C-alpha positions as a printed Julia matrix, in Angstrom:
296×3 Matrix{Float64}:
  99.43   5.49  -52.28
  95.94   4.26  -52.64
  95.45   4.76  -48.84
  96.34   8.6   -49.27
  93.91   9.24  -52.13
  91.15   7.65  -49.81
  91.99  10.03  -47.07
  91.97  12.89  -49.33
  88.51  11.97  -50.81
  87.0   11.73  -47.17
  88.49  15.11  -46.38
  87.01  16.53  -49.38
  83.59  15.24  -48.61
  83.84  16.69  -44.97
  84.68  20.11  -46.32
  81.64  20.07  -48.81
  79.41  18.93  -45.96
  80.5   21.72  -43.87
  80.08  24.29  -46.51
  76.37  22.94  -47.11
  75.73  23.08  -43.2
  77.12  26.66  -43.3
  74.81  27.65  -46.28
  71.68  26.05  -44.68
  72.6   27.96  -41.48
  72.95  31.16  -43.34
  69.6   30.57  -45.26
  67.64  29.84  -41.89
  69.32  33.02  -40.33
  68.06  35.17  -43.25
  64.54  33.66  -43.24
  64.29  34.18  -39.34
  65.39  37.79  -39.86
  62.81  38.42  -42.51
  60.05  36.63  -40.5
  60.95  38.59  -37.54
  60.86  41.86  -39.33
  57.41  41.09  -40.89
  58.75  40.95  -44.42
  58.16  37.29  -44.79
  54.95  35.5   -43.88
  54.73  31.76  -42.95
  52.7   31.13  -46.19
  55.52  32.63  -48.24
  57.86  29.93  -47.03
  55.4   27.29  -47.95
  55.03  28.68  -51.36
  58.79  29.25  -52.16
  59.95  27.53  -55.48
  63.26  25.62  -55.9
  65.26  28.9   -56.37
  64.08  30.23  -53.04
  61.9   32.93  -54.72
  58.26  33.17  -53.44
  55.78  31.87  -56.0
  53.0   34.35  -57.09
  49.78  33.21  -55.34
  46.35  33.46  -56.85
  42.8   32.72  -55.65
  39.47  32.48  -57.03
  36.31  34.47  -56.48
  33.49  32.34  -55.19
  30.82  34.18  -56.87
  32.23  34.53  -60.46
  35.06  32.14  -60.65
  37.38  34.97  -61.84
  41.03  34.51  -60.75
  42.39  37.51  -59.08
  45.91  38.36  -57.99
  46.67  38.83  -54.09
  47.64  42.28  -52.96
  51.26  42.94  -52.0
  52.15  40.85  -49.0
  53.95  43.82  -47.45
  50.68  45.89  -47.92
  48.63  43.06  -46.42
  50.96  42.76  -43.57
  50.8   46.44  -42.69
  47.03  46.4   -42.79
  46.81  43.31  -40.66
  49.1   44.47  -37.93
  47.64  48.02  -37.72
  46.05  48.62  -34.28
  42.37  49.39  -34.68
  41.04  52.81  -33.97
  39.86  52.5   -30.39
  37.07  54.94  -31.11
  35.89  52.79  -34.04
  33.86  49.78  -33.17
  34.09  46.29  -35.13
  32.17  46.8   -38.17
  32.31  43.07  -39.26
  28.68  42.5   -38.67
  27.73  45.67  -40.52
  29.04  44.23  -43.74
  26.8   41.15  -43.44
  23.49  41.36  -45.27
  20.72  42.07  -42.73
  17.78  39.51  -42.97
  14.75  40.95  -44.54
  12.18  41.88  -42.18
   8.79  40.08  -42.4
   6.15  42.17  -43.97
   3.52  43.11  -41.48
   0.12  43.44  -43.17
  -1.88  46.26  -41.55
  -5.26  44.99  -40.13
  -8.18  47.3   -40.7
  -9.79  48.11  -37.47
 -13.82  47.66  -37.37
 -16.02  46.36  -34.7
 -19.03  44.07  -36.0
 -20.96  45.07  -32.93
 -20.85  48.67  -34.53
 -23.25  47.15  -37.43
 -25.44  45.11  -35.48
 -28.55  47.32  -36.05
 -27.72  48.38  -39.48
 -28.95  47.33  -43.02
 -26.85  46.9   -46.16
 -28.72  47.19  -49.36
 -26.78  46.14  -52.67
 -26.04  43.77  -55.46
 -23.81  40.75  -55.63
 -20.87  42.56  -53.91
 -22.66  42.81  -50.84
 -23.8   39.23  -50.8
 -20.21  38.7   -49.73
 -20.9   40.14  -46.42
 -23.13  37.12  -45.6
 -21.05  34.49  -47.56
 -17.9   35.5   -45.71
 -19.74  35.36  -42.43
 -19.52  39.1   -41.63
 -23.33  39.35  -40.96
 -26.5   37.35  -40.57
 -28.89  37.58  -43.57
 -31.22  39.77  -41.66
 -28.72  42.63  -41.88
 -28.1   42.23  -45.63
 -30.65  42.87  -48.48
 -28.44  41.93  -51.53
 -29.12  40.14  -54.89
 -27.07  39.18  -57.87
 -27.76  41.78  -60.55
 -29.61  44.3   -58.39
 -29.39  47.89  -59.59
 -30.94  51.2   -58.24
 -34.14  50.6   -60.51
 -34.92  46.94  -59.6
 -34.11  47.52  -55.86
 -37.35  49.4   -55.77
 -39.37  46.37  -57.03
 -37.51  42.97  -56.52
 -38.32  40.94  -53.62
 -36.1   38.78  -51.52
 -37.37  36.4   -48.91
 -40.59  38.2   -49.11
 -39.43  41.62  -48.81
 -38.43  44.55  -51.15
 -35.55  46.73  -49.97
 -38.14  49.42  -48.72
 -40.34  47.0   -46.9
 -37.3   45.49  -45.24
 -36.19  48.56  -43.98
 -39.88  49.35  -42.77
 -39.97  46.21  -40.71
 -36.4   46.5   -39.25
 -36.15  50.12  -38.7
 -32.3   49.91  -38.79
 -30.19  52.39  -37.15
 -27.99  52.94  -40.48
 -28.7   51.96  -43.99
 -25.8   51.78  -46.4
 -26.86  51.61  -50.25
 -24.22  50.59  -52.86
 -25.85  49.97  -56.16
 -25.1   50.69  -59.8
 -22.25  48.32  -60.8
 -24.89  46.11  -62.65
 -26.45  48.84  -64.63
 -23.24  50.48  -66.06
 -23.15  48.61  -69.13
 -26.94  49.08  -70.19
 -28.43  51.81  -68.06
 -27.46  55.48  -68.39
 -25.81  57.16  -65.33
 -28.46  59.77  -65.05
 -31.23  57.27  -65.08
 -29.59  55.29  -62.25
 -29.01  58.31  -60.31
 -32.69  59.29  -60.67
 -33.73  55.78  -59.34
 -31.44  56.06  -56.58
 -32.99  59.22  -55.49
 -36.39  57.58  -55.61
 -35.01  54.66  -53.5
 -33.49  56.99  -51.0
 -36.79  59.04  -50.46
 -38.89  55.81  -50.12
 -36.45  54.62  -47.31
 -36.8   58.05  -45.69
 -40.55  57.87  -45.66
 -40.83  54.28  -44.1
 -37.85  54.52  -41.7
 -37.31  58.29  -40.88
 -34.92  57.68  -38.11
 -32.46  55.83  -39.89
 -29.29  57.39  -40.97
 -28.92  56.61  -44.67
 -25.5   56.54  -46.54
 -25.12  56.14  -50.19
 -21.95  54.52  -51.18
 -20.04  55.08  -54.22
 -19.79  51.85  -56.36
 -16.25  50.38  -56.13
 -13.59  50.5   -58.9
 -12.56  47.65  -61.29
  -9.19  46.27  -62.1
  -7.28  47.46  -65.13
  -7.85  44.09  -66.83
 -11.61  44.35  -66.27
 -11.51  47.83  -67.45
  -9.92  46.93  -70.71
 -12.86  44.53  -71.49
 -14.91  47.54  -71.97
 -18.16  46.47  -70.21
 -17.83  48.42  -66.81
 -14.88  50.88  -67.07
 -13.51  53.37  -64.66
 -14.55  56.11  -66.85
 -18.31  54.89  -66.47
 -17.79  54.33  -62.55
 -16.17  57.69  -62.08
 -18.9   59.38  -64.03
 -21.63  57.67  -62.16
 -20.02  58.34  -58.76
 -19.8   61.89  -59.54
 -23.55  62.1   -60.24
 -24.25  60.11  -56.94
 -22.24  62.69  -54.86
 -23.95  65.66  -56.47
 -27.41  63.99  -55.67
 -26.39  63.34  -52.07
 -25.22  67.01  -51.66
 -28.89  68.16  -53.04
 -30.78  65.56  -50.97
 -28.78  66.05  -47.66
 -27.45  62.34  -47.57
 -23.87  61.51  -46.55
 -21.82  60.22  -49.43
 -19.31  57.61  -48.7
 -16.4   57.59  -51.39
 -15.54  53.84  -50.97
 -14.24  53.83  -54.54
 -11.14  56.07  -53.82
 -10.38  53.72  -50.67
 -10.07  50.64  -52.91
  -7.86  52.12  -55.81
  -4.26  51.34  -56.47
  -1.91  54.21  -57.63
  -3.21  53.95  -61.31
  -6.74  54.38  -60.18
  -8.02  50.84  -60.71
  -9.08  48.15  -57.9
  -6.15  47.27  -56.13
  -4.97  43.64  -56.38
  -5.05  43.46  -52.66
  -8.84  43.53  -52.63
  -9.85  42.03  -56.06
 -11.31  38.73  -56.92
 -10.22  37.17  -60.02
 -13.23  38.71  -62.12
 -11.61  42.13  -61.33
 -15.07  43.39  -60.02
 -15.92  41.56  -56.77
 -13.93  41.53  -53.29
 -11.56  39.4   -51.56
 -12.27  39.14  -47.99
  -9.67  41.8   -47.25
 -11.76  44.16  -49.47
 -14.69  43.66  -47.19
 -12.5   44.25  -44.09
 -11.28  47.6   -45.64
 -14.83  48.49  -46.52
 -16.13  48.08  -42.96
 -13.09  49.83  -41.43
 -13.87  52.74  -43.67
 -17.58  52.69  -43.0
 -17.21  52.93  -39.28
 -14.11  55.3   -39.33
 -15.92  57.71  -41.61
 -19.24  57.76  -39.56
 -17.51  58.02  -35.99
 -15.32  61.15  -37.16
 -18.54  62.94  -38.28
């Protein structure tokens, strides 16, 4: 009798094992069918829980750390398996951020040989033409603090502006004076003194072409200090232009060439004091001079 119970127990185990094998085979068949029909992805199988249900998958945005739910697997599968439009090119590269192009700074064209026989008469702004190596001292009569009145009397290296022009007989003379007199000399008085200087230069060097240059703008910060303001500068330049029209002299409006969109000296050209030039300011000035003269 005990032997019979043992046989019955072994038979029952074999039956249960067979049933489990059948169940496993059925599950495998179902999974294979779902996979073949595209309703189940390998990632779904990997994420099944103990009950055979596909667990919900979440991911994290790299930029914000915010957790987001994945789209419906069926929708994703349809999108991934869809044949691309043959007439549409791959736009993967288009979605990538294009690298910023390197800013190219325009170079102001000018030729130093063009000014070889010319004379520049001015104040400390013009001294930069020598200090930055644009010209030799022989081409520049410039002093710190010079204005239209003192230019008629002050000497530099034994010359006044007029005697320098008389000896040199330059091809062209560029006069830029007045920035130093704005704070304490009237614009009308400075314009009258400029007229005297121009007439004196005409007498001693009648073959020279004379150009009166507007005084340059100042930066907004310099303007706010109240010593030399754009209102003063614009008022003086207007009088200079009228004088040139009356005297038959060419007026070069450098001021408008150096202004920013707000009407002040552009930061691209301004020294820290808001009045003098960086080297690029001189390049732009010389380019403007040469271009203006050549098109006349």
